[in-house]
N, C-alpha and C positions, 0 to 999 in steps of 0.2 A: 701419391705425391700431392703436396699442397699447391696452392696457387703460386707461391713464391718459387717452389721447385720447378713448376711448369714454366714460369717466366724465365728462369735461368736457362732451362733447356731450350726454350723457343728462341731466346736471344742468340744462343750459340748457333743453332741451325740456320736461322735467318742470316747471321753474319757470314757463314760459310757460303751460302748460295749467292749472296750479294757480292762477295769477293770473287767468286767464280765467274759471275756475269761480267764484272769489271775486267778480269783477266782475259775473258774471251775475245776482247777487242784487240789483244796483242798477238793472237794466234794467226800467223800468216804462213800458210802452207804446212806441209808435212813436218818439216824440220822444226817449226814453231810448236806444232801439236805434240810431237814426240820428244824433242830435245831442247825446247825453250830457246831455240836459235843459239845454243851453246854460250850463254851469257850470264849464268847465275853465279853468285858468290859462294865461297866455300862454306860459310856458316849455314846458309839455307840448305845447301846440298847435304851437309853433314847431319843436320837435324832431320832431313827427309830420309836419309839412309837409315838412321836410327828408328824413325817413326814407322818405316816400312816393316821392320822386324818386330817392333813393339806394338803388336795389335791388341785388341780386346782380349785375345787368348792369353796374352801376357798377364793381364790383371786377373782374369777369371781362372784360367787353367793353372798358371804358375802358383798363385796363392793357394788354390786347392791342393796342388801337388805338394807344397811345403806343409800344409796342414796335416796331410796324411803321412809324409815321409821325411819331413825336415828339410834341411838346407843342402842335401846332397846333390840336388839338381844344379847347383851353382858350378859344379865341376865341368859341365858342358861349356860354360862361358869363359873359363880361365884362359884358354889359348887365344882368345880373340884379339888382345893387343898385339901379339906376335903376328897373327894373321893379317892385321891391318898394315903392319910394317911391310910384310912380304908383298901384299897387294900393291903398295906404293912403289916398290922396287921393280916388280916383275909384271904384274897384270895391267895396271893402269897405263903405263907408257905405250904398250902395244895397242890397246883399244883406242886411246885418245888420239894418237898420231895417225892411226889408220883411217880416222874420220868415218867410222861405220855408224850405222843406226842401231844395230844389234850385235851382241857378242857372237852370234852364230854366223853372221855375215862375214866376220873375220875368218872363220874356218874355211869358207870357200876360197878366199884369197890365199890361204895357207895350204889347204888340202884340195878339196873338190866339192861339187854340189851335193853329192849324196851324203857326205859327212855333215855338211851344214844342215841339210833337211832333216836328218835323223836326230841330231842334237836339238834342233828347234822343236821337232815333234815331241821329244821327251820332255822338254821344258813345258810345252803347252799342256801335256797330260798331268805332270806333277803340280804345276802351279794352278792349273784349272781346278784341281781337287782342293788345293790349299785355299783358293779364293772362296770356296764354299764354306770351309771351316771358319775362316775369319769373319764371314758374314753371319754364321750361326751363333757366335759367342754373345753378341748383344741381345739376340733373341732370347737367350737364357735369362738375362737380366730382367727384361720386360715381362717375361712369362711369370717370374717369381714376384716382382715388385708390383706390377699392375694387373696381373692376370690376363694379359693379352695372349691371344693365340699365337704360337710361334710362327706359323706359316704367314699370317698377316704381318707380323713384325718383320720377318725376313724380307717380304716384298716391299714394305715401306722403306726399310733401311737401304735396300738395293736401289730403289727408285731415287732417293736423295743422292746417293753416291754416284750413280750413273749420270744423273743430271748435271752435277757440277763438274764431273770429269769430262763429259761431252762438251760443256760450254768452254771450259778454260784450258783443257789439255794438261800437259805436264807442268806448265807454269802455275796454273791454279792448284794442281795437285801438290807441288813442292811447297808453295807458300802457305797453303792450308795445313800441310804437314808441320811446318814451323810452328804455327799457332797451336796445333793439336799436340805437338810434342811438349811445348811449354805448359799446356794444360795438364799433360800427364805428370810432369814434374810437380806441379802444384797438387795434383790429386794424390800422388804418392805421399807427399808431406802431410796433407790433410788426413789421409787414412791412418797414417802412423800416429798423428796427434790424437785423433778421435779414439783410437784403440787404447792409448795410454790413459786418456781421460775417463774411459768407461771401466777401467780396472777399479777394484775396491780401494777405498782410501788407505793410504799407507803402503800400497804395493808400488814399488819403484822399478826403475830399469834394471837394477841389480837383481831384484827379486824375479823379474821376468826371465832374465838370462839364467838364473839358478834353476827355476822350475822347468824351463825348457831343456836344461841340461840333464835332468833326471832321466828323461827318455831319449837323450842324445839327439834332440831335435836341432841343436845348433851345430852338431858335428857335420862338417861339410866335406871332409876328406876321407875316402875309403881306399886303403892301400892294398886291398885284396886283388889277386890276379884272376879271379873267376870270370871267364869270358861271357857267362850267362847273366852276370850282374850288370844291370843297365848302367849304373852310375858309379864308377870308381875313378880314382885319379888317372888311371891308365886309359880307360875308355873315354874320359873327358879330355885329357891332354892330347891323346893320339886320335881317337875317333872324332872327338869334338873339333880338333884342329882341322881335320880333313873336311868335316861337315861345314865349318865356318868358311874355310878357304873356297870350297865349292860354291857355297851360297853367295858369298860376297864377290867372288871372282868370276863365276860363270852364269849366275842367274840373271836373266835380263832385267828383272825388277830392281836389282842393285846396280848392274852395269849401266843401265839407262840413267840412273841417278847421277853418277859421277861423270857421265858423258855430257851432262848439261852444264857443267862448270865452265867458266870462261877461259881457263887455261889448265895446263897439266899441273902446275903448282897448286891451283885452287882445288883440283880433284884430289890431290894428295893430302892437302890440309883437311878436307872434309873427312877423310878416313882416319887421319891421326886424331882428330877430335873424337871420333867414335872409340878409338883405342883407349882413351882416357876416361870416357864417361859410361860406356856400355856396361862394364862389369859392376861398378858401384850401383848403377840403376837396378840391375837384376838382383843384386844383393838386398837392396831395400824392398823390392817387390816380394821376394821370397820371405823376407822378415815379416811382412804382413801376415803370411800364412802361419808362421811359427807363433807370432803374437796371438793369432786367433786360437791356436792350440792352447796357449797359456790362458787366454781369456776364458775359455770354456772349462777351465778348472774351477772357476768361480761362478759362472753363469751356466745353467743347464743348457746344453746344445740339443737340437733336434736329433732324433734317432736317424732320420733320413732328411737331408737338407732340401730335397726337391719336394716342395709342397704339393705340386700337382700329382706326383706319385703317391704321396700319403693320402690325398683325397680319394684316389681310386681305391686304395686298400680299405679305407673306412666305409666304402660303399659295398664291400665284398664280404664273403663269409669268413675271411681271415681277419676281420676287424678286431675281434676279441683277442686273438693271438697277438696282434700288434699292440693293443692296449696293455696286455700283460707285460710285454717287453718294456713299455714306457714306464709302468709302475716299478719294475725292477731297476730300470735306468735311474729313476728319481731317487731310489734308495741308495744305490751305489754312488751316484753323483754327490748326494749329500754327505756321504762318508768321505769321499775324495776331497770335497771342498773343505770339510772340517780338518782333514789330515793336512791339506796344503797350507791352511792358515796356521795350524800348529807347527808345521815344519818351519815356516818363516819365523815364528816365535823362538823355536829351538835354535835356529841358525843365529838369531840375534843374541841368545844367551850362551851359545857355544857348547851346548850339551851334545857331544858327539854320539853317544849311545842312542839318545832319543832321535837325533837326526837320521842315523842309519835305519832305525826301526821305522820311522815315518816314510823314508825314501822307499823302503821295501813295500810298505803298505800302498803307497801311491802308485808305484809301478804295477802292482797286482791289480789295483782298481782301474788303472788305465787299460790293462789287458782285458779285464772283464767288460769294460765299456766298449772296447773295440769289437769284442765277440758279440755283444748285444747288437751293435750297429750292423755287423755282418749278418746276423740272424734276421734283423729287420729288413735289410736289403734283399735277403733271400725270400722273405714273404712278398715283397714288392715284385720280385722277379716271377714268383709263382702266379701272382694275380695278373700281372701284365703279359705274361708269356714272353718276356724279353729281359735281358740282363739289366740290372740297375747299377748305375755308376754315377753317384751324385757328387763326385769330387769338384765338378764345375759349378756347383750351386753353393759351395761353402761361403764364399765372399758375398755373393748377392743376398743370401739369407741373413747375413750379419747386417749389411747396410740398410735393409728394409726395416729391421727391428730396432737398431741402435743409433743410426745416423740422424742428427737433428735436422729440423726444417731448414731449407735453403742449401745446406751442405749436401743433402741427398741429391738435389737437382744437379749440383756441381759434379758429384761423383758419377752420376749417370751420364752427364755430358762428357766427362773424361773417358768413360768406357766406350761411348759412341765415337768420340774423337779417335781413340786408339783403333777401333774397328775400321773406321773410314780411312784412316791414314794408311792402313795396310791394303784394304780393298781397292782404293783408287790406284795404288801403286801396281797391284796385280792386274787391274784392267788395262792400264796404259802399257804395261809390259807385254801382256798377252796380245793386245791389239797390234803393237809394233812388230812382234814376232810373226803374227798371222799375215799382216800386210806386206812387210818387207821381205820376210824369208819364204813366204809361200805365194801370196797373190801376185806381188810384183815380179818375183823371181821366176815363177812357173806359168802364170796365166795371163798377165797383162803387163809387159815390161815397158811399153812405150806410151803409156797414158800421161795425161797432164797432172801437174801437182794438185790442182783442184779436185781432180777425180780421185787421187789417192787419199786426199784429206777426207772426202766424203766416205770412201770405203773404210778408212780408219775409224770414223765415228760409228759407222754401222757395225764394225767389228767390236768396238767397245761395248755397244749396246747388247750384242749377241752374247758376248762373254759374261756380261752382267746377268743375263737370263740363265745361262748355264751355271753360274755360281749359285743362283737361287735354287736350282734343282739339286745340286750337291748339298747345299745347306739343309734341305729338308730331310736328309738322311744322316746328318752328322751327329745326331744325338746318341747313336749307338756306338760311338767310337771311343768312349772312355774319356780319359784326360785329354783335352783338346791340345794342350801344349805338346804332349807326347805324340799325339796323332799327327800333327804337322811335321814334327821332326822325323817320325817314322816314315811318312810318305816321302819326304825329301831324301832320306837316307837310302831308299831303294834306287834313286836316280843319280844323286849328286856325285857319289864317288866315281862312277863311270864317266860322267860329264867332265869332272875335274881331270881325269886321266887324259882325255882327248886334248884339253887345253894345255896341259903340261907337255904332251907330245909336241904340240904346235910351238910352244915357247922355248923348250929346252932341248929337243932332239932334232937337230938339223937334218938328219937322214930320214926322218919319218915321212911317209907319203900317205896319200889318201886311202889306199887299200889297207894299210896298216892301221890308220886311225879308225876307219869304219869297222873292220873286223875286230879290232881291239874293243871298240865300244859295244858291239854285239856280244863279245865274249864276257866283258865286264858285267853287263846287265844280266846275262844268263847265269853267271856265277852267283851273283847276289840273290837272285830269285831262287835258285836251286838251294843255296845254303839256308835261306829263310824257311824253306819247306822241310829240311831234313835235320837241322840243328837248332839249338836253343841260344845261339850267339846273340848277344845284345845288339840292338839295331845300330848303335853308333859305329860298331866295327864294320858294318856294311860299306861305310864310306871309305875305309882303308882298303878293304878287299877289292872293291870296284876299281879304285884308282890303280892299285898294283897290277891287277889283271890286265887292264887296258894298256898300261905301260909295257908290260912284259910281252903281251901278244902283239901290240902295235909295233914295237921295235923289231920283234922276230919276223913278222910278216913283211915289214918294210925292207928288211935285209934280204929276205927271200925273193922279193919282187923288184929288186934293183934300186932301192933307195928312193930319195925324194923325186917325185915326178908330178905331183898334183898341184892344182890351184893356178891362179893367175900370177901369184907372187907379188901382187900389188901391196900387200901389207905384211908380207912374211918377214921382212928384214928390219922393221922398225923396232925401236926400243932403246 
């Protein structure tokens, strides 16, 4: 990066830390630290809810996913508008009127302590892992762009995020999320603009759509019923619905956000805002990946996008094999580039026979280049002794080579903003569940507010360190966006089932909820070992098993008998 890029980068980080220090003066007690004293406006909460989900993984993993597989990943987001409406009607009123700190605190009021503790524990496990993944994403960028060691980068990134989270609590987190989300919108627009400007002269938007269509990269809907297919309209609309409902409705990182709103109406408005904005944002981010696919029809792409892996190969006895693949790639890419330009000319003239001939040629060349890439990754795997999956390096590789001075610093800041907006949310949520659902509930119920505030900050720091440990091993997980959703899908369906029991089944009791949760989790893990079912369906299976077992056990054990009932009837 140039001095201008570093200046843009430094101004952003300095601004974040200064703002966090300013907000730290407003933190009074645990309610201020975790819930901003329940006084924030809907716009800030809404942008924070969106920023919590739109991490650096969104920019890195999602673009790489679209580069490899096209727009089909959008299907997972299609049910989100409906989910937001359902949250406003069913979930938010219960949580908001109960005046709880955590979603799991509500479950003790409705059921019993063991159900609360188990759900909180599962949240800590799932989101503790996810926190490491969102921390790893920007480390990829710096390792590619500046050659920094990933471990050092992870530690620096964690230190900055932990610092401003500790200083400003949820207030600083949400307001920095607002700035970071606005930066993400700018970054998406800048990335799309730069991609179009780096295309050959005369290649317009219509041409891009046409070329992407040859390989069905723009095809976003798959109507097949194959349960092993990860992304279909059915897995997206059904499995994605359950995943989104569980994430936004039961995950403390989300529930904590809308509990900071100044009223029930403000909470609902924050979610309605997400219903209108989230899907279009994901569409544009995925479009960056498809545009990269088209771009590399004109510019020769790397065989392997991870430069560090290539450097290792070039120092090994497989270097000549890799160079031979590069020579072959250069030849095929040249033929594909010429065929692509000829196709655009034939399209302009309307020569249907020539168009069909060139389309077949390009499709074959695309397949040949994909095979070469797989062979190259196989060489990398042999040399390193570990699988190579460079999908997360596609976008970083592009920006280092083609993004102009100044804009590079902006995009790097955007990626860091995205990572920090998710990591800070994870840290505050993990800390609140640790302190409220375990420390205060089981170990020290009568301490002062100042004591709990101190413990909360210590907990935030410890979870930051644990996220670092997870991040150090995240490189072997393939596509990061998939990894996050897969981890969540093992837990979310069962957690959703428990909350639906609480909200909808008046006869459900603590025994039913607890045993239903155990049965749901067991079913999901068992099916993941013995079947090839796509992970999105785990959310449906977990929910259904919890509901069926929970209702049955509650009926056999005499119906509703758990909890204090303090929050059971609100809504």
